N, C-alpha and C positions, 0 to 999 in steps of 0.2 A: 477283380477279385483281390481280396486285399490284404497287403503282406500278412504274415503270423510275427507272431510273437516271435518267436527263435529267430526269424530272417530279420525282424527289425532290429534284434539284441547284437548279431551278428554285423551288421550295418552301421549302428554306434559306435561299436567298436571298431571297424576301420579292415574288417575279414573278409571286406563283399560279401558279394552273395552268389546266387547263379544266372548268366547270361543272361540279360534283357532278350523277354521275345522280339523287340523289336531289332528287325538286323543294320538298319544303317541310319542312324539319329541324323546325320547330314542328308539322308533322301526326304526330300516332302514328302513322295510317293508312299514312306511307311509310314508316316506323320500319324501317333495316336488320334483321338478325340483328347480336348482339352482337360477336360477332369478326370477321366480313367482308366488314367496310365497307374497299373498298379504297385509300379515302381517306381514311380517318380521320385518320392524320396533318396533312391539308388540312384536314378539317375541325374536331378539336378546335381549332389551334393560331391560325387565319383565318380560317373561315368564320361557323361560330355564332354569333351573337351573344344568341338567348337561352335558354343549354340550361346547366349547369351542366359547368363546363371544369377541366382543370387539366392546366398545363405538360408537353410532349414531349421530347425532344432528340432530336433524330435517332437516337443509338445506344442508346438506351433504347427507344424505338422499334422499330427491326431486331433490339435485343438478343429483343424480343417476335416480331416476325412471322416468327424464324427458326423459333418453335414454333409457327406459321399460328396465330398471333392478333396483330388486329388493331386500335392503339387507338382508340376512336371515340369523338364525344359521349354515346355509351350506354352506354360503359365505364367500371366504375366498376375505380379501380385493385385492390381485393382480388379482384375477378373474373379480373382476367385473369390477375393472380399467381398465382388457383388452377388457371385454363385450361391457361397456360405449362408450371408443375407436373406439369398431369395428363397434358401431351402430352410432356411430359422419360420419354422409358420407363426401370421400375428397370433396364437391360441400361445405357444410356447413364449414367443415375446409379453405379451400380456403377462402370463403368471408372473415371467422373471421380475418382470416390473414392479409387481404385485411384492415380490418378495422382499423386493430392493428396497422398495420405497414403504413399507412398514419394519420386519429386521433389520433392515443397513441406515437409513435415514429417522425417522420416528423411536423407534428403540434405542438403536446403538448411539444414535446420530444427541440422541436428549441427553441421556448417558455423558455421552463428551463435549455437550455444552456444561453440565451440572459441572463437572472435571475443572472445564477448562474454569471457570468462575471464579471455584474454593481455589482454583492453583494462581490466578489473577491475583488475588484478595488475600492471601499466606505471603506469596512477595513482596507483595504492597507492602506487607502487614513488618511479614518476619524477614524476609530478606533483602529489608531497606532498602527497597524498589530495583532489584538486581532479576530480571527475570530469560527464561530460556525458551519461554510459550510453550515447554511440557511438562510430562510430569509421568510415572511405570502408568497410570491409569489409564490415560488419552494417548500412550503410546500404545496399548495395548488395544483398549477398543480402535485404534486404526487397521490396527492390524489384523481384525477380524471383519472392519469396515474392508476391506480390502480384498481380504478373503472372498467375502460375499457375492463383491462387486467382478474378478474374476469366474468363481463358479458359477453366476448366472447372468455373463453379460450378453449384449443385447447389442446383434450386430445392424449395422447398416449396409445400404448397399454403398453411397457415396462418405465416408466413415470424417472427409475432411470440409467436406461442404457445413455450412451454416447450415441456409432451409433448404429442408427437400422434405416436404409436404407430401410426395407422393410413397413417400418411404413408411411403412408401418414403424418400424425401428425408429426412424427419429423421433417420431413422436413419442414413442415409448421409453426413448432414454431425457425428453426433457421432460416430461412427468417425470421421470426421479428426481430430476434438477428442480423442479417446483415443491418435490417432496423435501428436499435437502435444505431447501429455504426455509419452508412450513415446519419443520422440526427445528431452526432456530428459536424460533417463539416458542416451546414448552417448557427450555428452562429459564427462558428470559419472565415468561408469564409467568411458572411459577413463585419464581424469586417477588413478582409487583405484587400476588395472593398472599403471599408466606410473610411479604412486609405490611399488609394491608390486616393481616389475623394476628400479629403479634401485637397490633391496639386493641383488639379487645380481651388481650388478653396481659393482665397484671394490670396494677395499679397507674405504676409510670408508665404503661406505655397507650394504656387504656386515656392517661391524660395529654400524651401527645396525640392519638387518634383524635381526639375532642377539639384541640386546639388546631388541627388542620382543618374539620370540620367546619369550625366555626371560622376560619380565615375562608376556605369556598366559598359561605355561606356569605359574607363578610362580601366579596367580589361579586356576587350578584346582586346583594342592594346597594352598592358604589352602582350597577350596570344599571338599576333599577329610576337610581334621581337621577342622573344622566340620562334619562330616555332612549339607553339599547334594549331596554328589555321589561314586560308591564309583569312576571315569573319569578323572582329570582331563586326561591328554591331550584325553579327547571334547570338555570341558568347555571346553578354551582353543581347540580347534577352533570352538564354537560360538560364542563371544567375540569369535572374528577374524571371524568371518562375519558378526554383528550387528553389528564394529566396519564393519566393507565396507560392510555396507548404510546404517548410519546416516552413513557419511561422503558416501555416495554418492547420499543420499535428502535431507542438508544442502545437496551444492554442484549438486543439479535443482531444491529449491526456490529456491536463489541466485538460479539463471540464472534462473529466471519471475519474479524480482523483479527481477532486472538489467532484465529488456523491459519487463515492466511501471513500473520508475524512468523509461525512458527516455518517456515517453508525459507522465507528471506531467513531468519537467525541461524538458520540451519546451516545451509546454504555462504551464503559469510560466513559462519562459526569453522568450516572444513575448506573454504577458498586460502582461509588465515592459517591454515596449519597446513596446509599443502604446500603455503609457501614459505612458512619458517620454515618448515622440516627441508627443501630442497634450499636453504642458502648457501653457499659454501662460508669458508673464515672470514673472507673479509666483507660479503654483503649484511652479513651477524653483524660483522663491527663498528660499519655502518649503522648501522639497524638502532643500533644501542646507542648510538653514538647524537645518531638524530633525535631519538626520545629515550635519554636516560630515566623518563620514569618507570619503562620494562627492565631495567638492570635487575637482576635478582630475581626475573621470574620465568618460568617454563614455558613453555609453546601454548599448552592449556590459559593456562591462564592469563598469557598475551593473547588470546583467541580472543577469551574471554570480553578482555579490555577492548579490544579493537571491535568487538558487535556492541556491545553496550554505549561505543561512537558514535558508529556508524547509525544505528539501527537500533531504539528511536530519535538516535539524537540526531546530524545532519542528517538523514533519507525519508526521516519521517514514514508515512505511510507510502508502501509495496506500490507504488500506483506507477505504471510504466511510462505512463507521460512524464512525468515530475523525473524520472531518475534522466530519460531523455534529453529533459531538458539541462537538468546539472550535466550530463555529458555533454553535451553540448556548451557550456558556460565553463565546463575544463577546458575543452580544445579554444578557445577564445580567450581562456586564461591565459595560455602558454605559446598564443604567439608574441611576436615583438613589439605589434600597433598595440596590445593592452599594458605593453608596459610604457612605453611612451605618453598614452593618456593616464595612464595611474602617476606617473610624477605630473603631468599636466594636473588630475586634480587635486595633488596637495601643494602644487605651486599659485594653485589659484586662491584655494581655499585661504594658504597664509597672509596672500596679499587680501581680500574680503575681512582677512581678523585685526588687519595691521590698519586698517582703512578704516574701520568701523572705533577701533579703539584712542587713532587719530581725531575722533569724533566725540570720543568725553566716553564713549561708552566701555566698560569693562567685561571684560572675557575672559570668561571662569577656565584656572587655569594659566592666565596668564598668555592661553594660544593655543594652539593644536597642532598635531602630529599623525594627525588620518584626516580623513575629510568632511567631520564636522564643528561646527566651534557652538559652545553655548553661552549667550552673551545676557548679561545682565542690565534688561532695559528701563526695571523700574527707576534703581540709582542713577541709570542714563537718561530718563525723559520723563520718569513720574509715572510712564503707563504700566501696567502689569501686561501678563506676557498675552492672556487670550485677549485684551485691547488691542495690540501690537499684530497680533496676527490678525485679526479682522481690519486693520487699518492695511497693512501692506497687501492685504485680500483683495481691497479697494483699489488698489492701484499693481493688478498681475502679479505679482510677487509671491508666493507662494511660500510659507513658514508654518515652525513650528509649534505655538506654545510651549514649553516645558518646565518643571523647577528648577532650584537651583540650590544650592551647599547655605544651609540659614535659614531656607524659604521658609514666607513672615503669610504666603497668602495657601490657599488650598488649591488641591494636584487642577483643580477643574480651572483653576484662575491664573496661577501662578506669578513668578515675577520674570521670568527669561524664557528666552528665543531661540530657537534651536536652528543652525542652517545648516544645510550641505552644497558641496560645490561640483560632484561626480551630474546632475543633469543637465544643467550650463553649461560643462565639459564637453559632456557629449554631442550638444549643441554646437557647438564651438567659438565658445568666450574663448578670449586671452587673458594672460592679466592686466591686460588695459581693460578689457569689458569688465575685470571685478571691482577695480577700483570705482569705476564709473557705478558701478551696481552700490557698492558702500556708501558712495555718496546720496547715493539716489534715495537708500532705505534712511538712511539717518537725516538728510533729508522728513522725510514724512514722518517720521517717529517723532522729530521736532518741534512737528506745523501740525497737530496733528489735529490744533484746532482754526485751520488757515484751511480756508475754500481753497482761494482762486492757487494758494499751494498743492493743494492737491490734484485740483481738478488738473492741471499743467501735469501734472506726473504723469495722470493715468493716461 
């Protein structure tokens, strides 16, 4: 027997109900069947005092009751969910999967994708790049999607299990996930096709289209001359198809990232607002002292600036392994040992700069206040940055060519060389070691044509 609507309303109001037909809940002899207690809702939340209980909402109770599963003091959540999934037939699950896949993913999902694309372009052009990753249309579509997911939910016997091939509900939900991924191809393919269509309309776009096709065909001809193909036209067609697929894939992935970004943005914004509003006077004064650029702004404006700084600023993609790595990095940076390490990094780079300066090499800016130095090798020994980098690679010293102020060489050649101290400091090098390394570098650069000296340095 199910509870009547009147009885349910009385229970929800806390007015109680008629006494349970089970006289002694602590007596296992009177224990009812796990799924047939008609007073389960009342028993779990209102009456049983000496048995393990869990809180049940009216909606939750009815979601189970619709499948003849009645929550009571003797029913665990796991047991109830498994029984509900079994009572939901595979025919119903199939119908719900099709409804979600078509209505929710392919139709609403595709519309949401187009909305997100428009929003991204609009914010890039009209809003100076600032983006909160949402808009009224996308919000409305997402609410509609959530409503459909709830209305046509598919229950699994083991909801927390990653692989459960014996449960039809697992297959049905995974089919919806596949449909969700495929739905992102709809707006991205539409954009690609739309751009190609524009290439066939109008004088200017036709010219661009012709140039594009000639360029692709030209690549095919080059491949033919290089004996990579015997049919340049077919090669051009293959390249064109590959480009279409690549652009479509990039746009689809962008839309996926956009939706993920929306959640990250909202989380950062909400957290910032909550913390700002919970500041006491002393904390707020300290906050503005440390962040004077926020003075005069309200909490919402500050939260937006913090959000923009974190994402997509220092955080990048909302990838859990990246966030975890940064958390570990920040933890290490708080340790006393890291402060000592940083002090050694600065001491060592200053010694290296002084040593190279004494060897006749100009240090850009006259020295350094961080872990790097930029050396003008061309004025010091006549070598370009590229030649100096390759030479030092030979004796197993890794550096990077780098342009310098007033550069006369190309960015691929350069006149400078960039050196840093963190890696060697991590390996235990001291100031004396860095002085020795400086002399080795200077010796190699000044004797780039002396094979005997270079072999000894190796």
